C-alpha positions as CSV (number, residue, x, y, z in Angstrom):
1,M,-37.8,71.9,168.0
2,S,-40.3,74.2,167.5
3,V,-43.6,74.7,169.6
4,D,-46.5,74.7,166.8
5,G,-49.3,76.7,166.9
6,T,-49.9,79.6,169.5
7,G,-51.0,79.8,172.9
8,R,-52.1,81.8,175.3
9,A,-49.4,83.9,178.0
10,W,-50.2,82.9,182.0
11,V,-47.6,85.4,184.0
12,F,-46.4,84.5,186.8
13,G,-44.5,86.7,188.4
14,D,-40.7,86.2,190.6
15,D,-39.3,83.1,192.5
16,I,-42.6,81.7,191.8
17,D,-41.7,78.0,194.1
18,T,-42.9,73.8,193.1
19,D,-45.8,74.4,196.3
20,Q,-46.8,77.5,194.7
21,I,-47.0,75.5,191.1
22,T,-48.5,71.6,192.8
23,P,-49.6,72.7,196.1
24,S,-48.6,69.7,198.9
25,R,-51.4,69.2,199.6
26,F,-51.9,67.1,196.0
27,L,-48.9,65.3,196.0
28,V,-50.4,61.5,196.2
29,S,-50.0,60.9,193.0
30,S,-47.6,61.3,190.1
31,D,-50.4,61.3,187.5
32,P,-50.3,64.0,185.4
33,D,-53.6,64.0,184.7
34,E,-54.9,64.1,188.5
35,L,-51.9,66.5,188.8
36,G,-52.7,68.6,186.3
37,E,-55.8,69.2,188.2
38,H,-54.2,71.4,190.6
39,A,-51.6,73.5,188.5
40,F,-51.6,77.2,190.5
41,N,-54.3,75.8,193.2
42,D,-53.9,78.6,195.5
43,L,-52.1,81.1,193.7
44,R,-54.5,81.0,190.5
45,P,-57.1,78.4,191.2
46,E,-58.8,79.6,187.4
47,F,-55.3,78.1,186.2
48,A,-56.6,74.2,185.7
49,D,-59.8,75.3,184.2
50,D,-59.2,77.6,181.8
51,V,-55.4,76.9,179.9
52,E,-55.7,75.4,177.0
53,P,-53.5,72.9,175.8
54,G,-51.2,74.8,174.0
55,D,-51.0,77.7,176.6
56,F,-47.8,79.1,177.9
57,V,-46.6,79.9,181.3
58,V,-44.3,82.9,181.2
59,A,-42.3,83.7,184.3
60,G,-39.4,86.5,185.6
61,E,-36.8,85.4,188.2
62,N,-36.3,81.9,189.7
63,F,-39.6,80.1,188.5
64,G,-39.9,76.7,190.6
65,S,-37.0,77.0,193.6
66,G,-38.1,74.9,196.3
67,S,-39.0,71.2,196.5
68,S,-36.4,68.7,194.0
69,R,-39.6,66.5,193.3
70,E,-40.6,66.5,189.5
71,H,-44.5,66.9,191.0
72,A,-44.8,70.5,189.3
73,P,-43.3,70.0,186.0
74,L,-45.2,67.5,185.7
75,S,-48.5,69.1,186.6
76,L,-47.9,71.4,183.9
77,V,-47.5,68.5,181.4
78,G,-51.0,67.3,182.7
79,A,-52.2,70.6,182.2
80,G,-51.3,70.9,178.9
81,V,-48.9,73.5,178.8
82,A,-46.8,73.7,176.2
83,G,-44.0,75.1,177.1
84,V,-41.9,78.0,179.9
85,V,-40.8,80.6,179.6
86,A,-39.1,82.3,182.3
87,Q,-36.3,85.0,183.0
88,S,-34.6,82.6,185.5
89,F,-35.1,78.8,186.6
90,A,-34.3,77.2,189.6
91,R,-32.1,74.9,188.5
92,I,-33.2,71.9,189.6
93,F,-37.2,72.6,187.7
94,F,-35.4,73.1,184.8
95,R,-33.7,70.0,185.0
96,N,-36.7,68.2,185.8
97,A,-38.7,69.9,183.0
98,I,-36.3,68.7,180.8
99,N,-36.6,64.9,181.8
100,L,-39.8,65.0,181.0
101,G,-39.8,66.3,178.0
102,L,-41.2,70.1,178.5
103,P,-39.8,72.2,176.7
104,V,-38.5,75.3,179.2
105,L,-36.5,78.5,177.6
106,L,-34.6,81.2,179.2
107,C,-35.8,84.7,178.5
108,P,-34.6,88.3,179.3
109,G,-37.7,90.5,178.9
110,V,-40.8,88.2,178.8
111,G,-41.6,90.0,182.0
112,E,-42.8,92.5,179.2
113,I,-45.4,90.1,178.5
114,D,-48.8,90.4,178.9
115,D,-51.2,87.4,180.6
116,G,-53.6,86.4,177.6
117,A,-51.4,87.5,175.4
118,E,-51.1,84.8,172.1
119,I,-47.1,83.7,172.2
120,S,-45.4,81.0,170.8
121,I,-41.7,79.9,171.3
122,D,-38.9,78.5,169.2
123,V,-36.3,76.4,171.6
124,D,-35.0,75.6,168.5
125,E,-33.7,79.4,167.4
126,G,-34.4,80.7,171.0
127,F,-37.6,83.3,170.6
128,V,-40.5,84.4,171.8
129,Y,-43.2,86.4,170.1
130,D,-45.4,87.3,171.0
131,H,-48.2,88.1,168.3
132,D,-50.5,90.1,170.7
133,E,-47.8,93.3,170.6
134,E,-45.8,91.9,167.4
135,I,-42.5,91.7,169.4
136,R,-39.8,89.2,169.1
137,Y,-37.9,88.3,172.7
138,D,-34.3,87.4,171.9
139,A,-34.0,83.5,174.6
140,E,-31.0,81.2,175.0
141,P,-31.4,78.3,172.5
142,L,-32.0,74.5,174.4
143,P,-28.0,73.2,173.8
144,P,-29.3,70.4,170.5
145,F,-28.3,67.3,173.6
146,L,-31.5,69.1,175.6
147,Q,-33.9,69.4,172.6
148,D,-33.2,66.2,171.5
149,L,-34.4,65.1,175.1
150,V,-37.7,67.1,174.9
151,D,-38.2,66.4,171.4
152,Q,-38.8,61.8,172.6
153,G,-40.8,63.7,175.2
154,G,-38.4,63.2,178.2
155,L,-34.7,61.0,180.0
156,K,-37.3,58.4,180.3
157,P,-38.3,58.0,176.6
158,Y,-35.1,59.0,174.8
159,T,-33.1,56.4,177.1
160,R,-35.2,53.7,175.4
161,R,-35.0,54.7,172.4
162,K,-30.9,54.3,173.1
163,L,-31.4,51.0,174.3
164,E,-33.6,49.9,171.6
165,S,-31.1,51.5,168.8
166,A,-28.2,49.0,170.8
167,D,-29.7,45.9,169.9
């Protein structure tokens, strides 16, 4: 699955936990659009107002650590984020993102990308391209099964499709 077009990179550092992605006081809803209004509310208050559909979150090590709740990746979906690229992910965030259809890509070296840079990602081929600096970063492509989950919009639509085709 190649993410079409380019988007702006919203760069974050290491150890961004789920409470920084979606502060706990906003967990009274599981509506992606409502949660998206509060993404990174305390860390980068301008994010929810300024993020554009198709933008990307770029992070350092251990992105999404902390709670196992799905609200963190769900808020990014609601905000219109096209994908998350990080040097490493907390395992449960990575899996929750896939289950919700949010493309995630492990990519060493993305810490070199500047905040606001225009980038594109390709999860099939496994790369991130920084259009501003004209640099390609090699990443780990998602295995075909996980690509299929993301392509279908996440675990629920994937399962629904499988059940319908079994009839």
